[in-house]
N, C-alpha and C positions, 0 to 999 in steps of 0.2 A: 834661572835658566832662560835664556833668550831664544825662544823657539818660534818658528814661523807659524802663522795662523791662517785661517781662511781669508783674512784681508789681504794676504800676501800672494795669492794664487788666482789664476783665471779659471773659473769653473763653467763658463759659458759652453753650453752644448755637451758637457762631460757628465759621465756617471761618477758619482761621488759615494764612496763607502764610508759610513759614519758610525763609529762605536759610541753609542749612547748608554746611559745608565737608566735603564727602564726596569730595574729590580724593585718593583712596587708591590705593595700589599694587595692581595685579591681577597674578595669576600663575595661568596655566592656567585662566582663567575663574572664579577665586575671589579673594576679597579677601585680600591677603597681609599687611596690617597695618591693623587696624581702630581704631587709636588716635583718629583724627579722628572716626570714627562714635560711639565711646564718649563723646568730649568733648561731643557734642551731646545725649546721652541725658537729662541732667537737664532741659534745656529741654523737649524732646519729652514727657518723662514728666509734668512739671508741667502742661503744656497739656492733656494727656490726662486727668490727675486733676481738672483744673478744668472738665471737660466740653466740650472743644473738638474739633472735627474738624481734623486736621492735614495740610496739604499741604506736602511738603518739595521743595525744589529746589536743585540744586547743578550745578557744572561737574565735568568729569572729563577730565583730560588736555588735549591741545591738537588737537582735531579740525579747527580752522581753518574753522569755520562750515559743516561738512558732517557728515552722519551717518556714523559710523564704527563698524562692527560691534563692534570690540574695546573701544570706549569707551563702550558702553551701560551704564546704570545697574543692569542685572538683578542682577549679583552683589552689588552694594551693598544692594539690596532684600532679597535672601535673608539677608545677614548681619545687617541691621538688624532683620528679623523675628525672628531668633534671639535677638538682644540684648533686644528689647522683649517677646518671648515673646507676640506677637500677630501677625495677618496684616498685611502691608504690600502694598498693591496698587501694582505699578509700571506706569505708563502708557507708551504708545509715543511720546508727544511731551510738550511742555511748554505749547504753546498750540493753539488750534484747537477745532473743534466737538466732536471726540471727547473732548477733555480737559474742556471745559465741561460736557458731559453727565455725565461721570464724576464730577466734583466737586459738581455740583448735587444729586446724590442722597446725598451723604455724611451720615452721622449722627455724633453725639458719640462719640468713642472710636476713630473709624476713622482709618487712616493711609494716605495716598496719596504715592508717590514719582514726581515728574515726571521725564521724560527729560532727558538732558544738555542744560543750557541752551546750551552752546557749539556744539550742532548747528546753531544759528542764527547767522549772521554778525551779526544785529542785537544779539545779547547784548553783545559786546565793543564794538560801536559806540554802545552805550547809546541804542538807537533808541526814541524816545518812544512809538511805536505798540506796539512789542513790549513795553515796560515796562507800558504800559496794559493789554495783554492779560493779562499775568501778574497784575497787581493786581486785574483783574476776577474772578479766580477765588475771592477770599476777601473777608472782612470787615475783616480787619486784617493787618498785615505785621510779621514779626519778622526781624531780622537776628542770626543767631548764628554767622556765618562771619567770624570775625576775620581768618582767613587771607586772605581775599579783600576785606577792608574798605578796602584802599588802592587798590582798582580801582573806577573810575567806570563800572560796567557796568550793564546793564539790570536784572539781578536783585539787584545790591548797592545801587545808588543810585536808579536810575530807577524801579523798582518801588515803593520807599519813597515817592518824591515823587508818583508816580501815586496811590498809596494815600491820601496826605494830601490830594490834590487832590479826591478823591471823598468826603472826609470821614471816612475810616478812620484809625485810629491806626497809627503806624509806630515800633516800640519795639525795644529791645535784648533779646536772649536772655540767659540766665544766664551762658553762656561769655563773650560780649562784655562783659557787666558785670564779670566777674572780670578780663578782660584789661585793661579800662580802669581798674579800681581799682588793680591792682599797677603797670602801666606809668605811669598817671597820677601816682602817688605818687612814682615815680622820676624823672619829668620835673619835677613842680611843687614837691615837698617831700620830697626824699630825707633820710633820717636819715643823718648823717655819722659817719665818712668814707664817701664815696660813690665807689666804684671800678668802672670799666667794663673789661671784657675784650673785645677785638675780634680776630677772626681772619678766616679765609676767604681765598680766592686774591687778590682784587684790592683795592687801596686806592682806585681811582677810584670805585667804587660807594659808598664810604663816607666820602668827603671831607667832605661837608656834615654827616654824623653826627659825624665826629671834631671838626670845628669847633664844632658844637653842644655836644657833650659836654665839650670843653675849658673852656667857659664854666661847666659845672654840676659837673664831676667834680673829685675830688681828685687822682686818678691814672687813667691809661688804659694798660692792659697790652696790648701788641701782639704778635700771633703770626701763624702761618699764612703763606701766600705773600705777603700784603700787607706783611709785615716786610722782605722781600727789596727791595722798592722803596725803603724808607727806608734800607736798608743801602747800596744803590748810590748814593743821594742823598748819602750820607756819604762816598762815594769808595771803597767796598769793591768788589772784583771778586767777581761772584756765580756765575761759571761758567755752567752750563746752567740755573740756577734761573729760575723764573718771575719776570719783572721787567717792570713796565709803564714803558717808557722815556718815554712821553708823559705820565706823571704824576710824573716826577722833580722838576721845578720845584715842583709842588705839595707833594710830600713834604718838600722843603727848607724851604718856607714853613711847613708845619705843625710841623717840628722847631723852627724858630725862634720860632713863636708859642706853642709849648707851655710854655715857661719850666720845663722839666724834668718836666712832668706826664706826658709819654710814657715808658713803660718798655719798652725793646726787649729781645729775647732776648740773653743773653750767651754762649750757646753753641747750636749747632744740629746737627741729625743730617743728614749729606749722604750721597748715594748716587751710584753711577756709572751709574745708569739709573733710569727711572721704572717700577720693578718691585719687588714684595715680596721677591724673591730676589736683588736687586742687592746688590753690596758696599755696606756702610754703615760710617759711623764718626762720632764726635762731634768737632767742631772749633769754634774761635771763629768769629764771623761774618766776620772779615777774613782767614780761612784757607781760603776755598772754592777748591779747585783747578780749573783748566780742565777741562771734561768732567764735572764733578760738579754736583750740584744739591741744594738745601736741601728736605727733605721733612718735617721736624718739629723742634720745639724740643727742646733737650737737658736733662739732669737738673740742671745748674746754673741754668738758666732757671726750671725748675719750683720750685727753692729760692728764687730771687729773687722769683718771683711769690708764693710762700707768704709771704715777709717783707713784701711789699707789701700783702698781704691782712690782714695781722695787725691787729686792732683795727677792721677795716671793719664798718660798720653796714648798708650797702646795696651789693649787687654785681649788676651786670648783665653778661651774657655773650652775645655774638653772633658766631658764626663758629668753625669748628674751628681748632686750632692747628698742625695737620699733616695729612697725607694719611691720616686715621684709618680709611679704608676698607681700607687695607693694614695688616695686624697689625704689621709691622716698624716702621711709622711712626705708630702709634696711641698710644704710651705718653704723649706730651706732652698730647695732648687728654684722655686718660682720667685722667692724674694731676691735671690742673687740675679735672676734674670732682669728683674725690675731695677736693681742697682746698675746693671750694665746699660739698661735703656736710658738711664739718667746721667751716667757719667759722661764728662766731656773728653772723649777719647776715641780713637779708632777701635771699634769693637769687633772681634772676629770670633764666631762661635763654630767649634768644630761639628762635624756632621753626627750622625747617629742619634743617640739619646738626647744630647745637648740641643741639637736642632729640633728635635721633636718637643722638647720642654719649652723652648721659646715660641714655637708655633702654637703649642697648647695654650699658653698664657697669653697669646695675641700680641707678642712683642717682636716677632721676626723682622717686621718692617723697620724697626727702630734700631736694629743692628746694622753696622756697616757692611758685614759680610757674614752670611750663614753658609758654612761649607756644606757641599753635598757628599763629602767623604770622610767619615769618622777615622777609619784606619789609615787612609791616604794622608789626611791632614795631620795625623799624629806622626806618621813616618816623615813627612816633609818638615814638621817642626823639629823632629829629631836630627834632621840634616841628612836623611838618607836619600838616595836617588831613587825616583819612582820609575820603574821600567817602562810603563806606558808613556811617560813624558820623555825619557831618554831616548826612546826610539824615534822621536820626531825630528824633522829637519831643523837644524840650526839656522838662525838668521845670518 
């Protein structure tokens, strides 16, 4: 998708409404992880350097259309001010007379942070009037929230359309530009061999992704809980492992359609309970005893994946390969992260838990691209149009 970016517009002396992804974890009233805030800094800083007044908006958590004290944007404003080394004025709403008055008086170089957009039910409903109110605050619109670009919400799609309707530009920020560049190449013209690694708990949410990738990839390495469903489809007993029984027929079809492209674990780590301190051992996938459950891939699988990655030129990874939140069952996920850090290929890590895993093991900087959007990157790889991107101006 060839969309205009902030490089293509003049922002001098203008108020710019920027949709960012500041959906960050909070702990005891402070930002616990500022990764997403830092990811938006290049766009914010460039707009400020070019003489714009910047109005930022984001959702935070799931307040279900009502104001929730614990999900106010105040801690985000405090952390952003520290990172920018300049004042950030946080407002008490995102629309209304008070907000309009506050932004009307803004001057170049000033930064305002609107309150949580999801405090209004109209946000998720992509209400046209609400979107128009947001767009009325500024002269042009920027979407730099790739992590929310797959949502057709008022702040991600509606406001862009409303801005264009009133004659203003609607363009991508630098983060969205980078995401589209890396993911777009993987979708449209990957350097081969192109290998995908898919993990996570469920196969049902990734069926169409697997089908799409089977047409583009040379191999797909499967791990995580989703592998269990494939194993049961092959006739293996899986004990207490997470299995999606209603996806078994689909798993059988995918195995048949794959023509050997799907690479499943050859050994797994099982435990007698879902607990870090449970008894655990390594077994073959067809040796899971009653009462035991698969919680990680085994060392032979890591070696198998290493062989499959040999010579790869493009690798995309989405979804953990075990319950990596528990140290006992983190080895498979972390070992694969290390493999990706060493492979001589363009490495693209999907957002969400995969991104958290590579950051936790200290290898994020060794990946070519760590996406900020798990769901958005999956939909993009699937070939779907992202509403938040489609609403932006074409070049």
